LUMMARPA-937792 format. One record per residue: y, z, x of N, C-alpha, C, CB in turn; residue in three letters. Coordinates in steps of 0.2 Angstrom, whole numbers, plus 5000, padded with zeros to 4 digits. Atoms other than C-alpha are relative to their C-alpha. Last residue first. Glycine has a CB too. Layout:
BEGIN
YZXYZXYZXYZXala;...
REM end
This chain:
BEGIN
499350004999470647804881500250055005500450014993gln;499849994992468847784884500750005001499749945003gly;499850064998468347714866500250005008500649974996asn;500550045000467447874862500149935003499649994994gly;500449984995468947974867499449965001499850074999val;499750034994469947864856499750035006500850035000ser;500150074999468747894842500349975006500249964994leu;500750014998468648084844499949925001499650024994gly;500149984993470548084843499349995003500350085001gln;499750054995470647974828499950025007500749994998glu;500450065000469448094819500249955005499949974993ala;500649984997470448244823499549945001499750064997thr;500449955003472048164818499450015004499849974993thr;500650035003473248074830499650064996499549985006leu;499950025007475048134832499349974997500549945000gln;499949955005474648244847500249984993500650055002asp;500649975002473948094856500150064995499750035007pro;500149944996475547994855499450044998500750055000ser;499849935003475347834847499950055005499750014993arg;499350005000475247664857500350074997500349954996val;499850004993473347674862500850015000499949935003tyr;500249954996472647734845500350005007499249995001leu;499749945001473747624836499850065004500050014992trp;499350004997473147474845500350064999500449944998val;500149984993471347514840500750005004499549965004ala;500049934999471847514822499950025007499350024996gln;499349975002472547334823499950085001500249984993lys;499550014995470947274833500750044999500249935002ala;499550045003469647344821500650005005500350034993asn;499650034996468247404832500549954997499649965005cys;499550035005466947444819500649965004500350064996glu;500350065004465547454831500549974996499450034996asp;499550065000466647554844499749954995500149985006cys;499349985002465747724843500549954999500250055005pro;499649984994463947644844500750024997500149945005gly;499350034999462847634828500450035006500550024994pro;499549965003461047674831500749985001499950085002pro;499649964996459947534835500550044997500349965006pro;499350015001458647464823500450055004500150014992ala;499650014994456947484832500849984998499749945004thr;499849944997456047564817500449995006499350035002glu;500350004993456147404807500250075003500349945004lys;499549974996456547424788499650015007500250074998arg;500349944997455347304779500550035005499449995003gln;500250004993456347184768499850075003500749985004arg;499649954996456247194750499849995007499950074997arg;500449944998455547034742500450055004499349985004arg;500049955006456746914734499750065002499749974994arg;500749995004457046814750500150064995499450015005lys;500349935001458746764756499450004996500650054997ser;500049985007459046584761499750075000499649954996pro;500650025003459346574780500050034993499450035004glu;500649964999461146604784499449974997500150074998pro;500449985006462446464784499450045002499849944997lys;500749994998463646464798499650034995500150055006glu;500549995005465346394793499350015004500049944995gln;500449934999466546424807499450014996500550055000leu;500049945005467146244806499650065003499649974994thr;500549954998467646114819500050064995500250035008arg;499949925001468545974811499550045003500250024993pro;500549975004468245794818500250075000499349995002pro;500649984996469945734826499550034995500150045006arg;500450065000471245644815499350015004500449955004phe;500350015006472045814810499549945000500549994995gly;500549965001472445844828499650004994500250085001lys;500750034999473445694828499450045000500149965007leu;500250045006474845784819499449975002500649954999tyr;500349965005474945914833499849974994500650054998arg;500649974998475145784846499750054995500050035007tyr;500550055001476445694836499350035002500249945004leu;500250005007477445854835499549954998500749994996ala;500449945001477345874854499850004992500450075001arg;500750024998477945694856499650064998500049985007met;500349984993479545744847499349985001500150075001ser;500349934998480345664832499850015007499450014995gly;499549974996481445504831499850075001500750004997val;500149924999480245384824500450035005499250015001tyr;499549965003481045214820499950075001500149984994gly;500050015007479645084823500550054996499350014997arg;499850065002479945064841500049984993499549945003thr;499350004999479845254843500349934998500150015007gln;499649985006478145244834500750005001499850074999leu;500050055005477445134848500450024994499249984998glu;499650064998478045244862500049954994499849975006glu;499349985001477245394853500549955002500150065005tyr;499850005007475645304851500750024999499550044996leu;499950065002475645274870500149994992499449955002arg;499450024997475945454874500149934998500050005008glu;499449985003474645514862500649975002500050075000gly;499549984995473245404869500650024996500149965005asn;500049935002471945384854500450035006499350035000gln;499449974996472045194853500150074998500649964998glu;500249974993470245154848500650025004499649955004gly;500150054996470545034833499850025008500649965001glu;500650035002470245174821499849955005499949984993ala;500549954998471645274829499349974999500150074996trp;500150004993472745124828499550045003500750025003arg;500250074998472445104809499950005008500449954998lys;500750005001472545294807499749935002499950024992arg;500349964995474245294815499250004999500250075000leu;500050044993474845144805499650045005500849995002tyr;500450055000474345234789499949965006500249954994ser;500749985001475045394793499649945000499950054994ala;500450054995476745324799499350025000500350015007tyr;499850075001477745394784499749955004500850005001ala;500450035006476745554785500249934999500150054994asp;500550054997477545574803499549984994499550045005leu;499750075000479045654795499549955002500650005005pro;499850024994477945794790500349945000499450015005ser;499950074999477545884774500349995007500549974994pro;499350025002476946054776500149935001500550055003arg;499650034995475046084778500749984997499749945003arg;499750075003474146204767500549985004500350024993arg;499549995004473246334778500349934997500650045004arg;499450024997471546284785500650024995500149935003pro;499750055004470046374777500749995003500150014993arg;499349994999468946474789500449944997500250005008thr;499750064999467146494783500850015000499949964993glu;499249994999465946624784500349935001500150045006ile;499850004993464146624777500750015001499849935003gly;499650064999463946594758500149995008500650004997asp;500250065005462546714753500349945002500350024993val;500750015000462546844767499849944996499650064998leu;500150034993464446824770499249985000500150045006trp;499750075001464746864751499849965007500850005000gln;500450045005463647014752500249935000500050044993arg;500750014997464447084768499649954995499750065001val;500050054995466147054760499449985003500650015005thr;500050075004465647154745500149945005500750014995arg;500650025002465047294757500049934996499650054995ala;500349975006466747304764499349974999500549984994ser;499850045006467147274782499750034994499849935001ile;499349995002467147384798500249954995500449985007gly;499750064998465447324805500850004999499749944996val;500150014993464647494805500349945003499249995002arg;499649964995465447534789499949995007499950074998pro;499350025000464647374781500550055004500250014992ala;499750034994462947404788500749994999499649935001leu;500249974994462247534776500449975006499350015001glu;499649945000463047464760499950045006499850054994tyr;499250014999462547294764500450065000500249954994pro;499750035006460747354767500749995001499850054994ser;499549965003459947384784500349964994500650015005leu;500249975006458247304788500650044997499550055002gly;500349944998458447254806499950044994500550045005gln;500750014997458747074801499750075002500049955005asp;500450025006460247134791499349995002500349934997arg;500149945004460947224806499649994994500650044998leu;500449964996460847064816499850064997500350025007glu;500750035000461546954803499550045004500049935002leu;500349995007463047074800499349975000500449964995val;500249935000463347084819499750014993500650055001gln;500649994996463446894820499750074999500149985007arg;500650045004464646894806499450005003500249934999tyr;500249965005465747024815499449974996500650014995gln;500449944998465646924830499850054995500450045006asp;500750034998466246764821499650065003500049955005arg;500350015007467746864813499349975002500449954996arg;500149935003468346934830499649994994500650034998his;500549984996468146754838499850074997500250015007ala;500750045001469146684824499450035003500149935001gln;500249985007470546814826499349974998500549994995arg;500349934999470546784845499850034993500650045003ala;500750004997470646594842499750075000500049965006glu;500550035005472146614831499350005002500349934997ser;500149945005473046734843499549974995500750014997thr;500449954998472746604857499850064995500350035007gln;500750025000473346464847499550055002499949935004glu;500350015007474946554844499349984999500549964995arg;500149935002475146604862499850004993500650045001leu;499449975001474946414867499850074998500549974995thr;499849995007473346354874500750045000499450044997lys;499650055002473046274891500250014993499649935001arg;499450004995472346434900500549944997499849985007ala;499549965002471246454884500750005004499850075000arg;499650035005470246304889500650044997499549994994arg;499850064997469646374905500549974995499549965003glu;499449984996469446544897500349945003499850055006his;499449985004468346474884500650025004499850054995arg;499750075002467246384897500650024995499549974996his;499650034994467046554906500349934997499549985005thr;499449974999466646634889500449975006499950085002glu;499550025005465346504885500750045001499750024993arg;499850074999464446534902500549984995499449955000ala;499550004994464546724900500249935001499650035006cys;499349985002463846704882500550005006499950074997glu;499750055004462346604888500750024998499649984994ala;499950054995461946734902500449944996499449975004ala;499449984997462146874889500249945005499850065004glu;499450005005460946784877500650025004499950054994arg;499950075001459646754891500749994996499449964997glu;499750034994459746934897500249934999499550015006lys;499349974999459546994879500349975006500050075000gln;499550045004458046874877500750035000499750014993leu;499950074998457246954892500549964996499349975001gln;499649994994457547134886500149935003499750055005asp;499350005002456947084869500450015006500050064995glu;499850075002455247024877500850004998499649984994arg;499850044994455147194886500249934998499449995005pro;500550055000455347284869500149965006499949964994asp;499850074999456547434871499349955001500449985006glu;500550044996456247604865500149935000499350024997glu;500750015004457847674858499549965005500249964994ala;500550064998459347744868499450004995499850015007leu;500749984998460647854859499649945001499750054995pro;500449985005462347764858499350025002499949944994ala;499949945001463547754872499650034994500850014998leu;500249954995462847604879500150074999500349975007ala;500749985001463047524862499750045006499649934999gln;500049945005464947534864499350024999500349984994ser;499949944996464847414879499950064996500750005004ala;500650004995464147274868500050075004500049945004lys;500649985004465447314855499450015004499949964994arg;499949935001466847304868499450034996500750014996ile;500149964994466147134874500150084999500549985006gln;500750004999466047064856499850045007499849935001ala;500449965004467747124852499350005002500149984993arg;500549974996468647044867499550054996500350045006met;500450054996469646914858499450035003500549975005arg;500350055004470247044845499549955003500449974995ala;500549965003470647174858499649964995500250064997leu;500549994995471747044868499350044997500250055006phe;500350074998472646984853499450015004500549955002thr;500450025005472947164847499749945001500550004993ser;500649965000473547214864499549984994500250085000met;500450024995474747074865499450045000500450005007tyr;500350065002475447114848499649975006500649955000glu;500550005005475547294851499749944999500350044994ser;500649974997476447284868499549994995500150075002leu;500350044995477747164861499350025002500549985006asn;500250065004478147274846499649955005500549974996arg;500749985003478147424857499749954996500150074996leu;500549994995479447344868499350024997500350055005leu;500350064998480347284853499550005005500649955002his;500450035005480547454846499749945002500449994993trp;500749975001481047524862499649974995500150084999arg;500049945003482547404865499350034999500450004993asp;500350005006482447264877499950074997499349975000cys;500649955001483547254892499849994993500250075001val;500350015007484847124898499450045000499949924998gln;500849995000485847184913499849994993499850075004ile;500349955003487647114913499350005001500250004992val;500149954995488547004926499650064996500750035001gln;500550004995488146844917500050065005500249945005pro;500049944996489146894902499550005005500050064995ala;499449965001489546744891500150065004500050024993gly;499450044999488246614898500750044999500049954994leu;499950034994486846734901500649965001499349955001thr;499949944995487146844886500149975007499550055000ala;499349985000487246684875500250065005500150034993ala;499650064998485646614881500750025000499949944997thr;500150004993484746784878500449955004499249985002ala;499749954997485446794861500050005008499850074997tyr;499350015000484946624857500450055003500249984992asp;499850044994483146654862500849995001499649945001ala;499750065002482946794849500249965007500650014995ala;500350054997481846934856500249934999499250004999arg;500750025002482947074852499749945004500049994992asp;500050055005484447134862499350004998500249945003arg;500649995003485047284873499949954994499950074997ser;500150035007486547224883499250024998500149935000ile;500750015002487047324899500049984992499650075000val;500550004994488647324909499349984998500150075003asp;500749995002490047274896499550005006499749954994ile;500149934998491847284903499250024998500450054997asp;500350004994492047094902499850075003500449975005pro;500149924999492347104883499650005007499550034995his;499449965002493046934879500050075001500349984993ser;499550024994491646834888500650044999500149934999ala;500249974994490446934876500549995006499349985002leu;499849935001491346874861499850045006499650034994trp;499349995000491346694867500250074999500349964994ala;499850014993489446704871500850015001499849935003ala;500249944996489046774854500349995007499250014999val;499649945002490046634845499850065004499850014992thr;499250004998489446494856500350064997500349934996ala;499949994993487546544856500850005001499749955004val;500050054995487546554837500150025007500449944997thr;500349984994487146714828499949945005499250024998arg;500750035000488346704813499750025007500149925001asp;500250035006489946784806499349965001500549954999pro;499950074999490046914820499749964994499749985007leu;500450045004490247094815500149935001500050024993val;499850065002491047214828499449974996500349955005asp;499450034996490947384836500349944996499849995007ile;499950075001489847484824500649985004500049984993leu;499450025004489447664831500149925000500650035004arg;500250045006487647704835500649984996499650054995his;499749965005488347834848499849974993500750005001thr;500049934998487247784863500350044994500550015006glu;500649975001486747614855500050085002499449975004leu;500149964994488547554854499350044998500650045001thr;500049935001488347414840499950045007499450024996val;499949974993488747234839500150074999500649975003ile;499749944999487947164823500150025007499650064996leu;500249974994487646974821500450075000500149975007thr;499449974996487646874806499750045006500450044995gly;500049944996486346764797500650025003499549975006tyr;499650014994486546664781500050065005500849984999thr;499349995001485146684769500449985006500250074998arg;499850035006483346634768500750004998499650024994gly;500150075000482746764780500249974993499249995002arg;500750025000483546934778500049925001499750034994pro;500250025006485446974783499349975000500549954996ile;499749965005486147064798499749994993500849984999leu;499850045006485247014813500250044994499449964998leu;500550015004485347124829500249964994499750074997thr;499950055005486347154844499449994996500149935004met;
REM end
């Protein structure tokens, strides 16, 4: 079962025999009632291959409870790549740190070793705290946080390599971004701009919510009960999302120190690049999901360096 017409139009449902790719029927919509009725009229069906639409899962359960529901190969790979991309983006700092172990060793300053241990301990504590908070996050929030963590780690790597004397053109390929982006980050830092917010039914209650918030009432459940007495018919979850805008924003802005005109002295202790310094999550996913004989020579070398 699959959708017939793109977003913005009326949806339909195609019923196809996957073994022969022969079209069986075309349903006028994708509602649970329509699909369930069609399945109930065809009791000889044993297996249903469907996409991730929740309506199809419900329709199959109601109209054909005897069938086995499976996911087609494309959606299996899609699910796998999405979860892997989120995981790799979130773990970029750890992957890059492990990557440095594969690079040629340089002389270490004892003081640097102590500082590195302190940084690792602090990062471990922060990661533990993040895991505790992440357990309460939705998948969309986890994906957003993973991308932000990926971006912050790239920015920290830019500052580290800059302090080691590398120019934007030298450090850009090691971080996996363009030299133009490197120069922009060194001047302005990094900043995440929120997307333009869509109008919300709660906008009509914005002044009341801000007044109650300023008075100290910041319990979402009690505010929801108060809004219901004023005619609000939306969900409590929508209210919680709306109240996020009332809290102080957390920014990724990290301003670097003002750049100096004089040319920086190149340090002899600048570490050589590790095989995973670039570590682009989307590119890494392709290394895992594609067949090894479809990879180029460079990609095969990178996948070996990544431990595939």
